[in-house]
N, CA and C atoms as a LAMMPS dump frame, in Angstrom:
ITEM: TIMESTEP
0
ITEM: NUMBER OF ATOMS
480
ITEM: BOX BOUNDS ff ff ff
-5.0000000000000000e+02 5.0000000000000000e+02
-5.0000000000000000e+02 5.0000000000000000e+02
-5.0000000000000000e+02 5.0000000000000000e+02
ITEM: ATOMS id mol type element x y z
1 1 1 N 217.707 -259.264 430.123
2 1 2 C 216.46 -259.816 430.617
3 1 3 C 216.295 -261.251 430.125
4 2 1 N 216.606 -261.496 428.855
5 2 2 C 216.465 -262.853 428.311
6 2 3 C 217.376 -263.828 429.025
7 3 1 N 218.625 -263.38 429.306
8 3 2 C 219.574 -264.251 429.998
9 3 3 C 219.079 -264.531 431.398
10 4 1 N 218.54 -263.521 432.08
11 4 2 C 217.997 -263.701 433.43
12 4 3 C 216.883 -264.722 433.432
13 5 1 N 215.95 -264.607 432.505
14 5 2 C 214.828 -265.532 432.416
15 5 3 C 215.343 -266.949 432.113
16 6 1 N 216.312 -267.056 431.202
17 6 2 C 216.873 -268.361 430.865
18 6 3 C 217.542 -268.99 432.071
19 7 1 N 218.355 -268.219 432.803
20 7 2 C 218.997 -268.751 434.002
21 7 3 C 217.98 -269.164 435.059
22 8 1 N 216.94 -268.371 435.21
23 8 2 C 215.89 -268.72 436.174
24 8 3 C 215.178 -269.999 435.775
25 9 1 N 214.946 -270.161 434.493
26 9 2 C 214.281 -271.394 433.991
27 9 3 C 215.155 -272.597 434.297
28 10 1 N 216.446 -272.485 434.042
29 10 2 C 217.357 -273.598 434.315
30 10 3 C 217.358 -273.918 435.802
31 11 1 N 217.421 -272.872 436.623
32 11 2 C 217.41 -273.056 438.066
33 11 3 C 216.114 -273.686 438.534
34 12 1 N 214.991 -273.184 438.039
35 12 2 C 213.696 -273.732 438.445
36 12 3 C 213.52 -275.177 438.005
37 13 1 N 213.98 -275.489 436.809
38 13 2 C 213.875 -276.873 436.343
39 13 3 C 214.73 -277.781 437.202
40 14 1 N 215.898 -277.3 437.603
41 14 2 C 216.792 -278.078 438.473
42 14 3 C 216.235 -278.261 439.868
43 15 1 N 215.305 -277.43 440.26
44 15 2 C 214.682 -277.522 441.598
45 15 3 C 213.432 -278.36 441.574
46 16 1 N 213.186 -279.049 440.479
47 16 2 C 212.007 -279.913 440.412
48 16 3 C 210.715 -279.174 440.18
49 17 1 N 210.76 -277.974 439.638
50 17 2 C 209.551 -277.204 439.348
51 17 3 C 208.802 -277.826 438.182
52 18 1 N 207.503 -277.75 438.257
53 18 2 C 206.697 -278.264 437.156
54 18 3 C 206.707 -277.292 435.987
55 19 1 N 206.313 -277.786 434.849
56 19 2 C 206.251 -276.921 433.656
57 19 3 C 205.249 -275.8 433.867
58 20 1 N 204.133 -276.071 434.53
59 20 2 C 203.142 -275.023 434.8
60 20 3 C 203.693 -273.94 435.734
61 21 1 N 204.467 -274.341 436.753
62 21 2 C 205.078 -273.375 437.651
63 21 3 C 206.089 -272.514 436.902
64 22 1 N 206.828 -273.162 436.027
65 22 2 C 207.805 -272.438 435.225
66 22 3 C 207.124 -271.435 434.312
67 23 1 N 206.039 -271.819 433.647
68 23 2 C 205.29 -270.904 432.779
69 23 3 C 204.747 -269.716 433.577
70 24 1 N 204.21 -270.004 434.765
71 24 2 C 203.665 -268.943 435.61
72 24 3 C 204.768 -267.952 436.001
73 25 1 N 205.927 -268.479 436.389
74 25 2 C 207.043 -267.62 436.76
75 25 3 C 207.465 -266.73 435.607
76 26 1 N 207.633 -267.31 434.434
77 26 2 C 208.045 -266.532 433.262
78 26 3 C 207.001 -265.467 432.929
79 27 1 N 205.742 -265.832 432.996
80 27 2 C 204.677 -264.867 432.728
81 27 3 C 204.738 -263.697 433.706
82 28 1 N 204.899 -263.972 434.983
83 28 2 C 204.97 -262.927 436.006
84 28 3 C 206.155 -262.008 435.761
85 29 1 N 207.299 -262.564 435.389
86 29 2 C 208.483 -261.767 435.124
87 29 3 C 208.28 -260.88 433.896
88 30 1 N 207.643 -261.406 432.875
89 30 2 C 207.384 -260.622 431.672
90 30 3 C 206.393 -259.5 431.949
91 31 1 N 205.39 -259.74 432.785
92 31 2 C 204.428 -258.718 433.141
93 31 3 C 205.14 -257.591 433.893
94 32 1 N 206.01 -257.952 434.845
95 32 2 C 206.77 -256.93 435.6
96 32 3 C 207.614 -256.087 434.642
97 33 1 N 208.278 -256.745 433.694
98 33 2 C 209.157 -256.038 432.774
99 33 3 C 208.425 -255.103 431.837
100 34 1 N 207.147 -255.369 431.601
101 34 2 C 206.403 -254.532 430.654
102 34 3 C 205.374 -253.628 431.339
103 35 1 N 205.377 -253.597 432.67
104 35 2 C 204.418 -252.74 433.396
105 35 3 C 204.701 -251.291 433.058
106 36 1 N 203.632 -250.544 432.85
107 36 2 C 203.748 -249.125 432.466
108 36 3 C 202.963 -248.27 433.448
109 37 1 N 203.584 -247.167 433.892
110 37 2 C 202.87 -246.224 434.765
111 37 3 C 203.231 -244.813 434.325
112 38 1 N 202.357 -243.895 434.648
113 38 2 C 202.516 -242.499 434.213
114 38 3 C 202.65 -241.58 435.412
115 39 1 N 203.574 -240.637 435.32
116 39 2 C 203.705 -239.588 436.319
117 39 3 C 203.087 -238.351 435.72
118 40 1 N 202.071 -237.84 436.378
119 40 2 C 201.282 -236.756 435.76
120 40 3 C 201.125 -235.515 436.622
121 41 1 N 201.742 -235.46 437.795
122 41 2 C 201.466 -234.332 438.694
123 41 3 C 202.535 -233.23 438.652
124 42 1 N 202.978 -232.901 437.459
125 42 2 C 203.917 -231.778 437.288
126 42 3 C 203.322 -230.789 436.294
127 43 1 N 203.794 -229.549 436.361
128 43 2 C 203.332 -228.527 435.412
129 43 3 C 203.766 -228.927 434.006
130 44 1 N 202.836 -228.976 433.085
131 44 2 C 203.168 -229.291 431.688
132 44 3 C 202.569 -228.237 430.765
133 45 1 N 203.143 -228.14 429.584
134 45 2 C 202.688 -227.182 428.595
135 45 3 C 202.17 -227.981 427.399
136 46 1 N 201.101 -228.737 427.603
137 46 2 C 200.554 -229.54 426.515
138 46 3 C 200.031 -230.884 426.97
139 47 1 N 199.469 -231.652 426.039
140 47 2 C 198.89 -232.949 426.368
141 47 3 C 199.938 -234.084 426.324
142 48 1 N 200.724 -234.192 427.362
143 48 2 C 201.716 -235.262 427.451
144 48 3 C 201.978 -235.579 428.919
145 49 1 N 202.587 -236.715 429.173
146 49 2 C 202.964 -237.115 430.528
147 49 3 C 204.394 -236.613 430.806
148 50 1 N 204.606 -236.037 431.972
149 50 2 C 205.97 -235.605 432.301
150 50 3 C 206.965 -236.775 432.319
151 51 1 N 206.498 -237.969 432.699
152 51 2 C 207.364 -239.142 432.697
153 51 3 C 206.522 -240.39 432.576
154 52 1 N 207.103 -241.412 431.961
155 52 2 C 206.449 -242.698 431.819
156 52 3 C 207.463 -243.774 432.233
157 53 1 N 207.059 -244.626 433.16
158 53 2 C 207.898 -245.725 433.619
159 53 3 C 207.436 -247.002 432.919
160 54 1 N 208.377 -247.681 432.261
161 54 2 C 208.098 -248.94 431.578
162 54 3 C 209.136 -249.936 432.097
163 55 1 N 208.67 -250.909 432.885
164 55 2 C 209.605 -251.854 433.491
165 55 3 C 210.616 -251.112 434.33
166 56 1 N 211.883 -251.325 434.07
167 56 2 C 212.949 -250.66 434.84
168 56 3 C 213.426 -249.365 434.187
169 57 1 N 212.764 -248.929 433.143
170 57 2 C 213.129 -247.688 432.45
171 57 3 C 212.184 -246.567 432.85
172 58 1 N 212.719 -245.35 432.882
173 58 2 C 211.921 -244.14 433.078
174 58 3 C 212.254 -243.185 431.935
175 59 1 N 211.22 -242.78 431.2
176 59 2 C 211.359 -241.847 430.103
177 59 3 C 210.805 -240.497 430.564
178 60 1 N 211.661 -239.488 430.644
179 60 2 C 211.265 -238.18 431.146
180 60 3 C 211.156 -237.22 429.963
181 61 1 N 209.971 -236.626 429.826
182 61 2 C 209.746 -235.644 428.771
183 61 3 C 210.635 -234.434 428.984
184 62 1 N 210.833 -233.68 427.921
185 62 2 C 211.667 -232.478 428.005
186 62 3 C 211.193 -231.524 429.085
187 63 1 N 212.142 -231.09 429.905
188 63 2 C 211.849 -230.162 430.994
189 63 3 C 212.458 -228.804 430.663
190 64 1 N 211.657 -227.767 430.826
191 64 2 C 212.172 -226.416 430.649
192 64 3 C 212.307 -225.779 432.039
193 65 1 N 212.879 -224.591 432.074
194 65 2 C 213.135 -223.913 433.35
195 65 3 C 211.911 -223.267 433.951
196 66 1 N 210.854 -224.025 434.089
197 66 2 C 209.598 -223.495 434.609
198 66 3 C 209.479 -223.84 436.085
199 67 1 N 209.141 -222.867 436.903
200 67 2 C 208.93 -223.089 438.332
201 67 3 C 207.648 -223.883 438.545
202 68 1 N 207.728 -224.928 439.325
203 68 2 C 206.538 -225.742 439.609
204 68 3 C 205.57 -224.967 440.522
205 69 1 N 206.049 -223.962 441.23
206 69 2 C 205.187 -223.161 442.1
207 69 3 C 204.434 -222.066 441.357
208 70 1 N 205.131 -221.386 440.442
209 70 2 C 204.539 -220.244 439.758
210 70 3 C 204.103 -220.529 438.322
211 71 1 N 204.559 -221.651 437.77
212 71 2 C 204.294 -222.006 436.366
213 71 3 C 204.882 -220.981 435.388
214 72 1 N 205.902 -220.266 435.801
215 72 2 C 206.583 -219.281 434.973
216 72 3 C 208.059 -219.659 434.824
217 73 1 N 208.677 -219.208 433.737
218 73 2 C 210.127 -219.403 433.581
219 73 3 C 210.84 -218.689 434.721
220 74 1 N 211.923 -219.272 435.21
221 74 2 C 212.616 -218.721 436.386
222 74 3 C 213.477 -217.504 436.067
223 75 1 N 213.782 -217.277 434.83
224 75 2 C 214.598 -216.123 434.469
225 75 3 C 214.877 -216.137 432.971
226 76 1 N 215.593 -215.122 432.532
227 76 2 C 215.923 -215.027 431.116
228 76 3 C 217.303 -215.612 430.795
229 77 1 N 218.097 -215.915 431.817
230 77 2 C 219.462 -216.386 431.558
231 77 3 C 219.511 -217.922 431.489
232 78 1 N 220.45 -218.444 430.721
233 78 2 C 220.579 -219.877 430.499
234 78 3 C 220.919 -220.622 431.777
235 79 1 N 221.683 -220.018 432.669
236 79 2 C 222.068 -220.697 433.906
237 79 3 C 220.839 -220.996 434.77
238 80 1 N 220.011 -220.003 434.995
239 80 2 C 218.814 -220.17 435.834
240 80 3 C 217.855 -221.18 435.23
241 81 1 N 217.66 -221.079 433.908
242 81 2 C 216.725 -221.998 433.249
243 81 3 C 217.265 -223.435 433.223
244 82 1 N 218.578 -223.6 433.026
245 82 2 C 219.167 -224.937 433.047
246 82 3 C 219.036 -225.541 434.431
247 83 1 N 219.342 -224.762 435.454
248 83 2 C 219.242 -225.22 436.846
249 83 3 C 217.813 -225.669 437.145
250 84 1 N 216.824 -224.867 436.764
251 84 2 C 215.431 -225.211 437.046
252 84 3 C 214.979 -226.43 436.228
253 85 1 N 215.414 -226.524 434.977
254 85 2 C 215.069 -227.685 434.165
255 85 3 C 215.611 -228.954 434.798
256 86 1 N 216.837 -228.895 435.308
257 86 2 C 217.43 -230.076 435.956
258 86 3 C 216.743 -230.375 437.3
259 87 1 N 216.353 -229.346 438.032
260 87 2 C 215.606 -229.566 439.273
261 87 3 C 214.284 -230.259 438.961
262 88 1 N 213.611 -229.817 437.908
263 88 2 C 212.353 -230.443 437.498
264 88 3 C 212.583 -231.907 437.104
265 89 1 N 213.647 -232.151 436.365
266 89 2 C 213.976 -233.498 435.935
267 89 3 C 214.262 -234.395 437.135
268 90 1 N 215.059 -233.902 438.077
269 90 2 C 215.385 -234.672 439.29
270 90 3 C 214.168 -234.936 440.138
271 91 1 N 213.251 -233.997 440.172
272 91 2 C 212.014 -234.188 440.928
273 91 3 C 211.227 -235.372 440.372
274 92 1 N 211.143 -235.458 439.052
275 92 2 C 210.453 -236.578 438.424
276 92 3 C 211.188 -237.897 438.657
277 93 1 N 212.508 -237.866 438.602
278 93 2 C 213.298 -239.06 438.901
279 93 3 C 212.996 -239.548 440.319
280 94 1 N 213.035 -238.643 441.272
281 94 2 C 212.804 -238.991 442.691
282 94 3 C 211.411 -239.556 442.892
283 95 1 N 210.445 -238.921 442.294
284 95 2 C 209.07 -239.389 442.433
285 95 3 C 208.891 -240.823 441.95
286 96 1 N 209.675 -241.196 440.931
287 96 2 C 209.572 -242.545 440.37
288 96 3 C 210.519 -243.537 441.057
289 97 1 N 211.274 -243.085 442.067
290 97 2 C 212.174 -243.983 442.768
291 97 3 C 213.543 -244.105 442.134
292 98 1 N 213.917 -243.137 441.32
293 98 2 C 215.212 -243.114 440.645
294 98 3 C 216.024 -241.934 441.184
295 99 1 N 217.293 -241.851 440.785
296 99 2 C 218.089 -240.659 441.078
297 99 3 C 219 -240.369 439.886
298 100 1 N 219.808 -239.332 439.985
299 100 2 C 220.617 -238.915 438.83
300 100 3 C 221.606 -239.994 438.4
301 101 1 N 222.007 -240.873 439.303
302 101 2 C 222.941 -241.93 438.922
303 101 3 C 222.288 -242.974 438.006
304 102 1 N 220.962 -242.982 437.931
305 102 2 C 220.234 -243.916 437.078
306 102 3 C 220.034 -243.381 435.653
307 103 1 N 220.335 -242.104 435.431
308 103 2 C 220.147 -241.51 434.101
309 103 3 C 221.19 -242.059 433.145
310 104 1 N 220.732 -242.602 432.02
311 104 2 C 221.654 -243.187 431.046
312 104 3 C 221.777 -242.336 429.774
313 105 1 N 220.808 -241.458 429.527
314 105 2 C 220.858 -240.648 428.313
315 105 3 C 220.073 -239.365 428.531
316 106 1 N 220.603 -238.259 428.028
317 106 2 C 219.891 -236.978 428.029
318 106 3 C 219.921 -236.383 426.628
319 107 1 N 218.877 -235.652 426.32
320 107 2 C 218.821 -234.846 425.103
321 107 3 C 218.642 -233.392 425.544
322 108 1 N 219.515 -232.529 425.079
323 108 2 C 219.479 -231.115 425.444
324 108 3 C 219.192 -230.316 424.176
325 109 1 N 218.192 -229.443 424.285
326 109 2 C 217.801 -228.569 423.176
327 109 3 C 218.067 -227.132 423.598
328 110 1 N 218.916 -226.456 422.852
329 110 2 C 219.28 -225.06 423.143
330 110 3 C 218.742 -224.138 422.065
331 111 1 N 218.208 -223.024 422.528
332 111 2 C 217.738 -222.009 421.578
333 111 3 C 218.931 -221.322 420.901
334 112 1 N 220.061 -221.262 421.602
335 112 2 C 221.268 -220.659 421.058
336 112 3 C 222.461 -221.534 421.451
337 113 1 N 223.091 -222.173 420.488
338 113 2 C 224.202 -223.077 420.763
339 113 3 C 225.369 -222.36 421.458
340 114 1 N 225.413 -221.044 421.344
341 114 2 C 226.463 -220.274 422.027
342 114 3 C 226.312 -220.37 423.55
343 115 1 N 225.14 -220.777 424.016
344 115 2 C 224.904 -220.958 425.46
345 115 3 C 225.435 -222.304 425.968
346 116 1 N 225.987 -223.107 425.065
347 116 2 C 226.451 -224.452 425.44
348 116 3 C 227.398 -224.45 426.647
349 117 1 N 228.466 -223.647 426.666
350 117 2 C 229.392 -223.717 427.817
351 117 3 C 228.703 -223.406 429.161
352 118 1 N 227.836 -222.408 429.185
353 118 2 C 227.145 -222.053 430.433
354 118 3 C 226.159 -223.162 430.843
355 119 1 N 225.407 -223.704 429.868
356 119 2 C 224.489 -224.798 430.158
357 119 3 C 225.285 -226.002 430.672
358 120 1 N 226.38 -226.322 429.999
359 120 2 C 227.184 -227.492 430.319
360 120 3 C 227.708 -227.452 431.748
361 121 1 N 228.113 -226.264 432.191
362 121 2 C 228.64 -226.083 433.541
363 121 3 C 227.57 -226.409 434.585
364 122 1 N 226.365 -225.888 434.396
365 122 2 C 225.268 -226.148 435.342
366 122 3 C 224.834 -227.608 435.257
367 123 1 N 224.611 -228.104 434.053
368 123 2 C 224.156 -229.483 433.81
369 123 3 C 225.09 -230.482 434.489
370 124 1 N 226.39 -230.305 434.293
371 124 2 C 227.37 -231.252 434.826
372 124 3 C 227.344 -231.392 436.337
373 125 1 N 226.928 -230.335 437.019
374 125 2 C 226.873 -230.361 438.48
375 125 3 C 225.772 -231.248 439.046
376 126 1 N 224.885 -231.73 438.214
377 126 2 C 223.789 -232.588 438.673
378 126 3 C 224.115 -234.079 438.573
379 127 1 N 225.322 -234.406 438.113
380 127 2 C 225.739 -235.803 437.975
381 127 3 C 227.085 -236.007 438.641
382 128 1 N 227.335 -237.245 439.09
383 128 2 C 228.619 -237.577 439.682
384 128 3 C 229.709 -237.489 438.61
385 129 1 N 230.857 -236.953 439.001
386 129 2 C 231.965 -236.815 438.044
387 129 3 C 232.354 -238.19 437.501
388 130 1 N 232.593 -238.234 436.213
389 130 2 C 232.953 -239.459 435.49
390 130 3 C 231.829 -240.501 435.468
391 131 1 N 230.611 -240.094 435.769
392 131 2 C 229.437 -240.954 435.713
393 131 3 C 228.318 -240.249 434.941
394 132 1 N 228.725 -239.455 433.947
395 132 2 C 227.77 -238.685 433.188
396 132 3 C 226.993 -239.583 432.215
397 133 1 N 225.728 -239.28 431.989
398 133 2 C 224.983 -240.074 431.008
399 133 3 C 225.428 -239.706 429.578
400 134 1 N 225.07 -240.557 428.629
401 134 2 C 225.264 -240.198 427.228
402 134 3 C 224.387 -238.982 426.953
403 135 1 N 224.789 -238.162 425.983
404 135 2 C 224.024 -236.941 425.751
405 135 3 C 224.156 -236.487 424.313
406 136 1 N 223.074 -235.916 423.813
407 136 2 C 223.123 -235.185 422.554
408 136 3 C 222.613 -233.78 422.86
409 137 1 N 223.204 -232.801 422.184
410 137 2 C 222.812 -231.403 422.352
411 137 3 C 222.653 -230.8 420.962
412 138 1 N 221.512 -230.165 420.745
413 138 2 C 221.251 -229.529 419.451
414 138 3 C 220.67 -228.136 419.656
415 139 1 N 220.905 -227.295 418.66
416 139 2 C 220.281 -225.978 418.658
417 139 3 C 218.94 -226.106 417.922
418 140 1 N 217.929 -225.441 418.474
419 140 2 C 216.59 -225.449 417.868
420 140 3 C 216.134 -224.024 417.669
421 141 1 N 215.154 -223.837 416.787
422 141 2 C 214.714 -222.474 416.487
423 141 3 C 213.851 -221.862 417.586
424 142 1 N 213.138 -222.696 418.351
425 142 2 C 212.298 -222.169 419.417
426 142 3 C 211.931 -223.299 420.357
427 143 1 N 211.514 -222.927 421.563
428 143 2 C 211.078 -223.888 422.577
429 143 3 C 209.805 -223.379 423.239
430 144 1 N 209.044 -224.258 423.887
431 144 2 C 207.824 -223.827 424.572
432 144 3 C 208.102 -222.671 425.535
433 145 1 N 207.175 -221.745 425.589
434 145 2 C 207.255 -220.57 426.462
435 145 3 C 208.492 -219.707 426.192
436 146 1 N 209.052 -219.854 425.012
437 146 2 C 210.252 -219.111 424.626
438 146 3 C 211.436 -219.414 425.559
439 147 1 N 211.471 -220.633 426.075
440 147 2 C 212.549 -221.059 426.964
441 147 3 C 213.876 -221.103 426.209
442 148 1 N 214.974 -221.025 426.948
443 148 2 C 216.308 -221.09 426.372
444 148 3 C 216.845 -222.497 426.262
445 149 1 N 216.319 -223.412 427.102
446 149 2 C 216.815 -224.783 427.135
447 149 3 C 215.691 -225.75 427.498
448 150 1 N 215.782 -226.962 426.961
449 150 2 C 214.876 -228.044 427.327
450 150 3 C 215.733 -229.314 427.444
451 151 1 N 215.473 -230.095 428.493
452 151 2 C 216.276 -231.293 428.747
453 151 3 C 215.352 -232.482 428.992
454 152 1 N 215.552 -233.545 428.197
455 152 2 C 214.819 -234.801 428.349
456 152 3 C 215.801 -235.874 428.791
457 153 1 N 215.289 -236.962 429.408
458 153 2 C 216.19 -237.996 429.906
459 153 3 C 215.546 -239.378 429.855
460 154 1 N 216.419 -240.363 429.836
461 154 2 C 216.028 -241.779 429.979
462 154 3 C 216.857 -242.313 431.142
463 155 1 N 216.169 -242.976 432.071
464 155 2 C 216.861 -243.571 433.222
465 155 3 C 216.579 -245.078 433.255
466 156 1 N 217.494 -245.803 433.858
467 156 2 C 217.343 -247.253 434.014
468 156 3 C 217.797 -247.636 435.405
469 157 1 N 217.004 -248.453 436.054
470 157 2 C 217.345 -248.922 437.392
471 157 3 C 217.268 -250.452 437.349
472 158 1 N 218.379 -251.109 437.666
473 158 2 C 218.408 -252.566 437.555
474 158 3 C 217.47 -253.259 438.539
475 159 1 N 217.286 -252.674 439.718
476 159 2 C 216.362 -253.241 440.687
477 159 3 C 215.45 -252.141 441.207
478 160 1 N 214.156 -252.407 441.148
479 160 2 C 213.18 -251.412 441.605
480 160 3 C 212.42 -251.954 442.772
C-alpha cells in the first residue's frame, strides 16, 4: 500500500497536480484502505460479527457445522460438520464479494485431533489444488454447541 501511494504521488506530481490535490488523493486512498464494514446476517452463537471487512481484508469468525436454515448442527460426524462449516464460511466470503481463492489463512479447531484426516479431506475440496491458504490446526477441549470442528479465515482481495 505504501509503495502504491508513493508511486501515485510521483505520478500525480509529474502530471502537474497541486499539493492540495495530492493531499486529497492520499487522504481518499487512506480512507478506502481503512474502511470497515460488518456482515451480521448469519446465525451466530454469541455477541460477535460473523465477518468484518477492513479495506481489502475480510476476517471471518469461526464457523461451526450449523445449518443456517435450522440453526442446528448438521450431524454428529466430522465430515458433515466440516462440510457445513466450509459452506457457511464460503457464504460469508460470497456476501462480501470474495471467494475461496482470496482466502490467505485458516485456523481449524478440532475437538479430536484424530479427526484430522477426515476433516482435511473435506476441507481441501473447497480450495483449488496447489492454491491452499496457510493454515493452523489445533485440538481444543470443547467448541460451541458441542461441535466437532470450527474454522476461521482471513481473506484478501487486491481489487474490490
